[in-house]
KEVOVO-387084 format. One line per field, with one value per atom (N, C-alpha, C): x, y, z; atom name. Coordinates in steps of 0.02 Angstrom, whole numbers. Each point is the difference from the previous one (the first is absolute). Example, Ala and Ser with C-alpha at 12.3 -4.5 7.8 and 13.67 -1.06 7.14 Angstrom:
<pts>
east	c(660:-45:45:-18:42:-39)
north	c(-284:59:60:53:59:55)
up	c(390:0:0:-36:3:37)
site	c(N:CA:C:N:CA:C)
</pts>
This chain:
<pts>
east	c(4559:26:-30:-66:-34:28:15:26:70:40:67:-5:-45:-10:-23:-47:-25:53:45:51:58:8:57:-23:-51:-28:51:38:48:51:29:53:-28:-61:-30:-11:-21:-8:66:53:66:23:-10:20:-42:-65:-43:21:15:23:67:45:64:-8:-45:-13:-30:-48:-30:52:42:52:49:19:46:-32:-64:-34:-3:-14:-3:69:51:68:24:-29:22:-34:-47:-33:52:-2:47:-18:52:-11:-35:-46:-33:49:-2:46:-21:46:-19:-51:-54:-52:-43:3:-39:-73:-35:-71:-11:-41:-12:-37:-41:-35:49:49:51:43:16:40:-37:-65:-39:-1:-14:-2:67:54:68:13:-15:11:-45:-63:-48:22:17:20:64:47:61:-15:-46:-18:-35:-46:-36:48:46:48:50:2:45:70:8:66:8:5:2:60:56:59:-8:-35:-12:-51:-53:-53:25:44:25:66:25:61:62:2:58:15:-50:9:11:-11:8:61:58:60:-7:25:-1:-68:-46:-67:-2:43:0:19:49:22:-55:-31:-53:-60:-18:-56:12:61:17:-4:25:-2:-71:-44:-70:-38:19:-34:22:61:28:-41:-21:-40:-67:-29:-64:10:51:13:17:39:20:-57:-50:-55:-55:2:-52:16:-52:9:28:31:31:-52:-57:-50:-68:-3:-62:-43:-63:-49:4:1:-1:-71:-35:-69:-1:-37:-6:-60:14:-53:-37:-67:-41:14:-3:5:-57:16:-51:-9:31:-5:43:-22:36:60:-5:55:-15:43:-9:-64:-14:-60:-63:-1:-57:-9:55:-3:-23:26:-19:-74:-23:-71:-44:23:-37:-4:56:-1:-50:-1:-46:-72:-14:-68:-19:47:-14:-18:38:-13:-69:-14:-65:-57:9:-53:-11:54:-6:-37:15:-35:-74:-15:-70:-37:30:-31:-11:49:-6:-55:-3:-52:-69:-6:-65:-19:48:-14:-19:35:-17:-70:-18:-66:-55:14:-49:-12:53:-7:-27:26:-26:2:-58:-3:46:32:45:-41:29:-34:-9:-47:-17:59:41:57:53:5:48:-24:-65:-26:15:-7:17:75:42:72:17:-35:10:-19:-56:-20:51:30:52:61:18:57:-14:-59:-18:5:-27:3:72:41:71:38:-18:31:-14:-63:-20:36:6:34:75:30:71:14:-44:10:-4:-48:-5:62:26:61:60:2:54:-3:-60:-8:18:-18:18:76:32:73:33:-24:28:-8:-59:-12:48:14:47:71:20:67:4:-50:1:2:-36:-3:54:47:56:-25:-56:-26:34:17:30:-47:28:-42:3:34:8:-67:-45:-64:-41:6:-36:30:65:33:-23:-3:-22:-71:-44:-69:-3:39:2:24:53:26:-52:-36:-52:-56:-21:-55:20:62:23:5:19:2:-71:-47:-70:-26:18:-20:30:63:32:-33:-16:-34:-69:-35:-67:6:52:11:15:39:15:-64:-43:-63:-44:-2:-39:28:65:33:-19:-5:-18:-72:-43:-72:-22:44:-20:12)
north	c(3909:52:68:0:63:29:-44:25:30:-30:28:69:7:65:51:-18:47:19:-46:14:41:1:34:51:37:48:52:26:52:-25:-59:-25:-22:-25:-17:63:54:64:25:-7:22:-39:-66:-41:17:9:19:67:48:65:-7:-41:-9:-30:-50:-30:51:39:52:51:21:49:-28:-63:-31:-4:-16:-4:69:51:68:22:-16:20:-34:-57:-35:27:47:28:38:-8:38:74:41:73:19:47:22:39:-13:36:73:45:70:3:37:7:-62:-44:-62:11:-54:2:36:54:37:-41:-48:-43:-43:-29:-41:43:61:45:15:14:13:-61:-60:-61:-14:10:-11:45:64:47:-15:-16:-14:-61:-54:-61:10:39:13:42:46:40:-44:-42:-44:-49:-26:-49:32:65:33:9:-11:10:73:41:72:20:-31:20:-18:-56:-19:47:15:43:71:24:69:3:-57:1:13:-25:8:74:40:71:16:-49:11:-38:33:-35:-23:-60:-26:-25:-9:-20:-70:-45:-68:0:40:3:29:54:32:-47:-33:-46:-58:-26:-54:24:59:27:12:23:11:-66:-51:-64:-41:9:-40:2:59:0:-36:4:-34:-76:-24:-72:-25:38:-21:3:43:7:-51:-36:-50:-64:-36:-64:-51:-51:-50:-36:-13:-38:36:60:38:0:-14:4:-63:10:-58:-5:-50:-11:-49:16:-45:-45:-64:-50:-10:-4:-10:-68:-4:-65:-45:-61:-46:2:47:3:-56:-27:-55:23:61:30:74:35:73:15:-38:11:-7:-52:-11:59:25:56:64:13:61:-3:-59:-8:13:-25:11:75:35:73:35:-20:31:-13:-61:-17:38:8:39:73:29:69:5:-46:1:-8:-45:-11:64:34:63:53:4:48:-17:-65:-21:18:-16:15:75:40:73:26:-26:23:-19:-59:-20:45:16:45:69:25:65:-1:-56:-6:2:-22:3:71:41:69:46:-6:39:-44:-15:-47:20:-50:11:13:36:8:-68:-4:-64:-31:40:-28:-24:32:-23:-66:-8:-63:-57:14:-50:-18:52:-12:-39:15:-37:-73:-14:-69:-36:35:-29:-17:45:-13:-60:-5:-56:-66:0:-60:-17:49:-12:-24:26:-22:-73:-20:-69:-48:20:-42:-4:56:1:-40:4:-37:-75:-20:-71:-24:42:-17:-5:44:-2:-64:-19:-61:-62:1:-55:-4:58:3:-28:21:-25:-75:-25:-72:-38:28:-33:-1:54:2:-52:-2:-45:-73:-17:-70:-17:46:-10:-13:30:-3:55:-12:55:61:56:58:54:-12:52:26:-46:22:37:-21:33:69:4:65:48:-23:43:25:-45:20:49:-12:45:69:3:64:38:-36:32:26:-40:20:59:0:57:63:-7:58:26:-45:21:35:-26:31:70:7:66:49:-23:44:20:-47:16:51:-8:49:69:3:65:31:-41:24:29:-36:23:66:5:60:61:-10:55:22:-42:16:24:-3:21:72)
up	c(5459:-42:19:13:17:65:48:64:-9:-42:-13:-31:-48:-32:51:44:50:51:15:50:-28:-65:-31:-52:15:-48:-22:46:-17:-50:13:-43:-68:-2:-64:-41:33:-35:-26:40:-22:-61:1:-57:-62:9:-56:-29:43:-24:-37:26:-32:-70:-7:-65:-47:24:-42:-22:47:-16:-50:7:-48:-69:-3:-64:-33:39:-28:-22:38:-18:-64:-17:-60:-63:7:-59:-42:-67:-41:0:-2:-1:-65:4:-62:-44:-65:-44:-8:-17:-11:-58:12:-51:-6:50:-2:17:12:15:67:-1:62:53:-21:47:39:-35:33:46:-22:41:66:-6:61:45:-28:39:33:-37:27:60:-7:55:60:-15:53:40:-34:35:40:-26:37:62:-5:58:53:-23:46:33:-39:27:48:2:46:-27:-64:-30:-17:51:-10:-42:11:-39:-73:-14:-70:-31:37:-27:-13:43:-8:-39:-24:-39:43:61:45:14:6:13:73:43:72:23:8:21:73:14:68:23:-46:19:30:-24:26:74:18:70:45:-23:39:6:-55:1:48:1:45:73:14:68:23:-46:18:10:-37:3:60:23:54:64:26:61:-7:-59:-12:3:-32:-1:71:36:67:50:-13:48:-11:-56:-12:38:16:34:-49:26:-43:-43:26:-37:2:-25:-9:63:-9:54:42:65:45:28:-23:20:57:52:58:-12:-3:-11:65:-4:58:32:67:32:-24:-16:-25:-75:-34:-72:-30:-56:-31:-41:-28:-37:-9:-35:-9:-39:-51:-40:42:42:45:46:27:47:-35:-60:-37:-20:-20:-18:62:57:62:16:-9:10:-45:-63:-48:21:21:21:64:46:61:-17:-45:-20:-33:-46:-34:50:48:51:40:18:37:-41:-65:-43:-5:-7:-4:64:57:64:9:-20:7:-46:-62:-46:25:29:28:58:43:56:-25:-51:-29:-30:-30:-30:53:60:54:23:3:25:-54:-60:-57:-61:-28:-56:-58:-28:-56:-63:-48:-65:-33:-45:-31:-37:-36:-35:49:58:51:31:7:26:-48:-66:-50:2:9:5:63:56:62:-8:-33:-13:-43:-48:-42:42:46:44:44:27:44:-39:-61:-41:-17:-18:-16:61:58:63:13:-8:12:-48:-63:-49:16:17:17:63:49:62:-14:-41:-18:-37:-45:-37:48:49:50:40:22:39:-43:-63:-45:-9:-9:-7:63:58:63:5:-20:2:-45:-58:-47:30:33:30:57:42:57:-22:-53:-23:-51:-10:-48:-71:-17:-68:-39:-63:-40:2:21:15:-54:-56:-51:-26:-18:-27:53:63:54:14:-7:8:-54:-62:-56:12:23:14:57:52:57:-21:-40:-24:-40:-44:-41:45:48:44:45:23:41:-42:-63:-45:-12:-11:-8:62:59:63:6:-16:3:-47:-61:-48:25:31:28:57:41:54:-28:-52:-32:-28:-29:-27:56:56:57:27:3:25:-42:-65:-44:6:28:3:68:50:68:11)
site	c(N:CA:C:N:CA:C:N:CA:C:N:CA:C:N:CA:C:N:CA:C:N:CA:C:N:CA:C:N:CA:C:N:CA:C:N:CA:C:N:CA:C:N:CA:C:N:CA:C:N:CA:C:N:CA:C:N:CA:C:N:CA:C:N:CA:C:N:CA:C:N:CA:C:N:CA:C:N:CA:C:N:CA:C:N:CA:C:N:CA:C:N:CA:C:N:CA:C:N:CA:C:N:CA:C:N:CA:C:N:CA:C:N:CA:C:N:CA:C:N:CA:C:N:CA:C:N:CA:C:N:CA:C:N:CA:C:N:CA:C:N:CA:C:N:CA:C:N:CA:C:N:CA:C:N:CA:C:N:CA:C:N:CA:C:N:CA:C:N:CA:C:N:CA:C:N:CA:C:N:CA:C:N:CA:C:N:CA:C:N:CA:C:N:CA:C:N:CA:C:N:CA:C:N:CA:C:N:CA:C:N:CA:C:N:CA:C:N:CA:C:N:CA:C:N:CA:C:N:CA:C:N:CA:C:N:CA:C:N:CA:C:N:CA:C:N:CA:C:N:CA:C:N:CA:C:N:CA:C:N:CA:C:N:CA:C:N:CA:C:N:CA:C:N:CA:C:N:CA:C:N:CA:C:N:CA:C:N:CA:C:N:CA:C:N:CA:C:N:CA:C:N:CA:C:N:CA:C:N:CA:C:N:CA:C:N:CA:C:N:CA:C:N:CA:C:N:CA:C:N:CA:C:N:CA:C:N:CA:C:N:CA:C:N:CA:C:N:CA:C:N:CA:C:N:CA:C:N:CA:C:N:CA:C:N:CA:C:N:CA:C:N:CA:C:N:CA:C:N:CA:C:N:CA:C:N:CA:C:N:CA:C:N:CA:C:N:CA:C:N:CA:C:N:CA:C:N:CA:C:N:CA:C:N:CA:C:N:CA:C:N:CA:C:N:CA:C:N:CA:C:N:CA:C:N:CA:C:N:CA:C:N:CA:C:N:CA:C:N:CA:C:N:CA:C:N:CA:C:N:CA:C:N:CA:C:N:CA:C:N:CA:C:N:CA:C:N:CA:C:N:CA:C:N:CA:C:N:CA:C:N:CA:C:N:CA:C:N:CA:C:N:CA:C:N:CA:C:N:CA:C:N:CA:C:N:CA:C:N:CA:C:N:CA:C:N:CA:C:N:CA:C:N:CA:C:N:CA:C:N:CA:C:N:CA:C:N:CA:C:N:CA:C:N:CA:C:N:CA:C:N:CA:C:N:CA:C:N:CA:C:N:CA:C:N:CA:C:N:CA:C:N:CA:C:N:CA:C:N:CA:C:N:CA:C:N:CA:C:N:CA:C:N:CA:C:N:CA:C:N:CA:C:N:CA:C:N:CA:C:N:CA:C:N:CA:C:N:CA:C:N:CA:C:N:CA:C)
</pts>
């Protein structure tokens, strides 16, 4: 399921927007002299949903035609299935390949930070952040190897995937923390 969502991000966003727009369009119009809070919410949601003709009371004639003409090049220029990710040779699936990419990036950041520390010592808080990144990297790498082992042995990998996703998120957060301290 996750791979389908990742491969069709654009169309999932379009469907989600369409559902949101339909929900906003079904809101009852505020009565004259009604609650000002509801009036504000009604107008705000219509503006966010892109229902410009509804929000402005159909004051712009021909807006549907112009909007369609402006939207057409954008739709035609997008790829059929969002982002096309190239899976690494030897990867077991897209998740395995993406996790490998994340670990490669983290390893490069760790190596660069260590090299920088040799030439000019890092501040103490940056050293603590670097140690956190190293620890998160080691945990994420172990989770990745466990996930790969589960896939290879045809063991149900859902729980390993969840752990891998959590550990990669922790690693990404640690990298962001390090970035802010350097």
